[in-house]
C-alpha positions as YAML, in Angstrom:
chain: A
units: angstrom
residues:
- id: 1
  name: UNK
  ca: [109.15, 122.32, 93.95]
- id: 2
  name: UNK
  ca: [110.77, 123.26, 97.18]
- id: 3
  name: UNK
  ca: [113.10, 120.39, 98.55]
- id: 4
  name: UNK
  ca: [112.61, 119.00, 101.97]
- id: 5
  name: UNK
  ca: [115.44, 117.07, 103.89]
- id: 6
  name: UNK
  ca: [115.06, 115.55, 107.27]
- id: 7
  name: UNK
  ca: [118.64, 116.37, 108.07]
- id: 8
  name: UNK
  ca: [121.74, 117.38, 106.15]
- id: 9
  name: UNK
  ca: [122.89, 113.69, 105.58]
- id: 10
  name: UNK
  ca: [119.66, 112.01, 104.53]
- id: 11
  name: UNK
  ca: [118.38, 111.97, 101.12]
- id: 12
  name: UNK
  ca: [115.25, 114.22, 100.41]
- id: 13
  name: UNK
  ca: [112.75, 114.49, 97.66]
- id: 14
  name: UNK
  ca: [114.00, 116.96, 94.96]
- id: 15
  name: UNK
  ca: [111.70, 115.73, 92.12]
- id: 16
  name: UNK
  ca: [113.94, 116.90, 89.11]
- id: 17
  name: UNK
  ca: [112.68, 115.68, 85.89]
- id: 18
  name: UNK
  ca: [113.98, 116.05, 82.23]
- id: 19
  name: UNK
  ca: [110.91, 115.23, 80.34]
- id: 20
  name: UNK
  ca: [111.18, 112.86, 77.19]
- id: 21
  name: UNK
  ca: [110.18, 115.82, 74.96]
- id: 22
  name: UNK
  ca: [112.89, 117.84, 75.86]
- id: 23
  name: UNK
  ca: [115.49, 118.60, 73.28]
- id: 24
  name: UNK
  ca: [118.39, 119.19, 75.76]
- id: 25
  name: UNK
  ca: [120.16, 117.55, 78.59]
- id: 26
  name: UNK
  ca: [120.51, 119.51, 81.54]
- id: 27
  name: UNK
  ca: [122.38, 119.90, 84.99]
- id: 28
  name: UNK
  ca: [120.98, 121.46, 88.05]
- id: 29
  name: UNK
  ca: [123.14, 123.33, 90.51]
- id: 30
  name: UNK
  ca: [121.52, 124.64, 93.93]
- id: 31
  name: UNK
  ca: [123.39, 127.82, 95.74]
- id: 32
  name: UNK
  ca: [122.31, 129.23, 98.93]
- id: 33
  name: UNK
  ca: [121.32, 132.85, 98.28]
- id: 34
  name: UNK
  ca: [120.04, 133.89, 101.95]
- id: 35
  name: UNK
  ca: [119.03, 132.59, 105.27]
- id: 36
  name: UNK
  ca: [117.57, 134.08, 108.25]
- id: 37
  name: UNK
  ca: [120.57, 134.16, 110.39]
- id: 38
  name: UNK
  ca: [118.76, 135.26, 113.60]
- id: 39
  name: UNK
  ca: [116.57, 132.05, 113.29]
- id: 40
  name: UNK
  ca: [119.15, 129.88, 112.09]
- id: 41
  name: UNK
  ca: [122.54, 131.22, 113.20]
- id: 42
  name: UNK
  ca: [124.29, 127.99, 112.25]
- id: 43
  name: UNK
  ca: [123.29, 128.22, 108.80]
- id: 44
  name: UNK
  ca: [124.65, 131.53, 108.05]
- id: 45
  name: UNK
  ca: [128.17, 130.23, 107.10]
- id: 46
  name: UNK
  ca: [126.67, 128.29, 104.05]
- id: 47
  name: UNK
  ca: [125.45, 131.56, 102.41]
- id: 48
  name: UNK
  ca: [126.99, 131.46, 98.91]
- id: 49
  name: UNK
  ca: [127.58, 127.86, 98.82]
- id: 50
  name: UNK
  ca: [126.73, 125.22, 96.31]
- id: 51
  name: UNK
  ca: [124.90, 122.75, 98.43]
- id: 52
  name: UNK
  ca: [123.66, 120.34, 95.51]
- id: 53
  name: UNK
  ca: [124.79, 119.18, 91.97]
- id: 54
  name: UNK
  ca: [123.41, 116.73, 89.69]
- id: 55
  name: UNK
  ca: [125.16, 115.10, 86.93]
- id: 56
  name: UNK
  ca: [124.06, 115.65, 83.43]
- id: 57
  name: UNK
  ca: [120.24, 114.49, 83.07]
- id: 58
  name: UNK
  ca: [119.42, 113.33, 79.63]
- id: 59
  name: UNK
  ca: [115.71, 113.70, 78.28]
- id: 60
  name: UNK
  ca: [113.47, 110.93, 79.75]
- id: 61
  name: UNK
  ca: [115.61, 110.77, 83.31]
- id: 62
  name: UNK
  ca: [114.13, 111.56, 86.46]
- id: 63
  name: UNK
  ca: [115.87, 112.25, 90.04]
- id: 64
  name: UNK
  ca: [113.34, 111.65, 92.80]
- id: 65
  name: UNK
  ca: [115.61, 111.62, 96.13]
- id: 66
  name: UNK
  ca: [119.09, 113.08, 96.38]
- id: 67
  name: UNK
  ca: [121.50, 113.75, 99.15]
- id: 68
  name: UNK
  ca: [122.92, 117.06, 99.82]
- id: 69
  name: UNK
  ca: [126.53, 117.69, 98.85]
- id: 70
  name: UNK
  ca: [126.93, 119.34, 101.95]
- id: 71
  name: UNK
  ca: [125.85, 118.74, 105.57]
- id: 72
  name: UNK
  ca: [123.41, 121.39, 106.28]
- id: 73
  name: UNK
  ca: [122.26, 122.23, 109.79]
- id: 74
  name: UNK
  ca: [118.42, 122.93, 110.24]
- id: 75
  name: UNK
  ca: [117.25, 125.77, 108.44]
- id: 76
  name: UNK
  ca: [115.30, 127.53, 105.65]
- id: 77
  name: UNK
  ca: [117.52, 128.25, 102.64]
- id: 78
  name: UNK
  ca: [116.57, 130.68, 99.98]
- id: 79
  name: UNK
  ca: [118.51, 129.12, 97.04]
- id: 80
  name: UNK
  ca: [118.79, 129.68, 93.27]
- id: 81
  name: UNK
  ca: [118.51, 126.53, 91.34]
- id: 82
  name: UNK
  ca: [120.36, 126.87, 87.92]
- id: 83
  name: UNK
  ca: [119.22, 124.50, 85.17]
- id: 84
  name: UNK
  ca: [122.22, 124.69, 82.53]
- id: 85
  name: UNK
  ca: [121.04, 123.01, 79.30]
- id: 86
  name: UNK
  ca: [123.50, 120.99, 77.13]
- id: 87
  name: UNK
  ca: [123.20, 119.25, 73.52]
- id: 88
  name: UNK
  ca: [121.65, 115.80, 74.21]
- id: 89
  name: UNK
  ca: [123.69, 112.53, 73.53]
- id: 90
  name: UNK
  ca: [121.52, 111.94, 70.66]
- id: 91
  name: UNK
  ca: [122.09, 115.26, 69.11]
- id: 92
  name: UNK
  ca: [125.63, 115.61, 69.85]
- id: 93
  name: UNK
  ca: [126.61, 112.17, 68.44]
- id: 94
  name: UNK
  ca: [130.27, 111.66, 68.40]
- id: 95
  name: UNK
  ca: [130.88, 115.27, 69.51]
- id: 96
  name: UNK
  ca: [131.28, 116.57, 73.10]
- id: 97
  name: UNK
  ca: [127.99, 117.81, 74.57]
- id: 98
  name: UNK
  ca: [128.00, 121.62, 74.17]
- id: 99
  name: UNK
  ca: [126.26, 124.13, 76.71]
- id: 100
  name: UNK
  ca: [123.37, 125.88, 75.00]
- id: 101
  name: UNK
  ca: [122.10, 128.20, 77.73]
- id: 102
  name: UNK
  ca: [121.02, 128.35, 81.38]
- id: 103
  name: UNK
  ca: [117.93, 129.52, 83.37]
- id: 104
  name: UNK
  ca: [117.58, 130.00, 87.32]
- id: 105
  name: UNK
  ca: [114.78, 129.92, 89.63]
- id: 106
  name: UNK
  ca: [114.34, 130.60, 93.31]
- id: 107
  name: UNK
  ca: [113.54, 127.84, 95.70]
- id: 108
  name: UNK
  ca: [113.48, 127.26, 99.34]
- id: 109
  name: UNK
  ca: [115.47, 124.25, 100.54]
- id: 110
  name: UNK
  ca: [114.22, 123.18, 104.31]
- id: 111
  name: UNK
  ca: [116.33, 121.19, 106.41]
- id: 112
  name: UNK
  ca: [114.26, 119.85, 109.49]
- id: 113
  name: UNK
  ca: [116.73, 118.91, 112.10]
...
């Protein structure tokens, strides 16, 4: 979904789930792609910045609320959420967890004040 944050410091609902049936662990990185700089001039400097990263989420884990990594000003941020998949702990065994691919989707992050 499209996460909403009250402000740049408080947690917002991100609802990132790695379903139990998934074979892979993954990380999520959210990067600002574009902002309406006329409507939100204070938001302009954040274009191109990564504003949120999760740790490695194993199958069966869920993140409901998370704080932004950057104290964003009020605005609507067009973002790219990149999901990078890794072998799960279970499949990796004693070996390091290896990257197996990535997919990205467009989302809008709202910071209300």
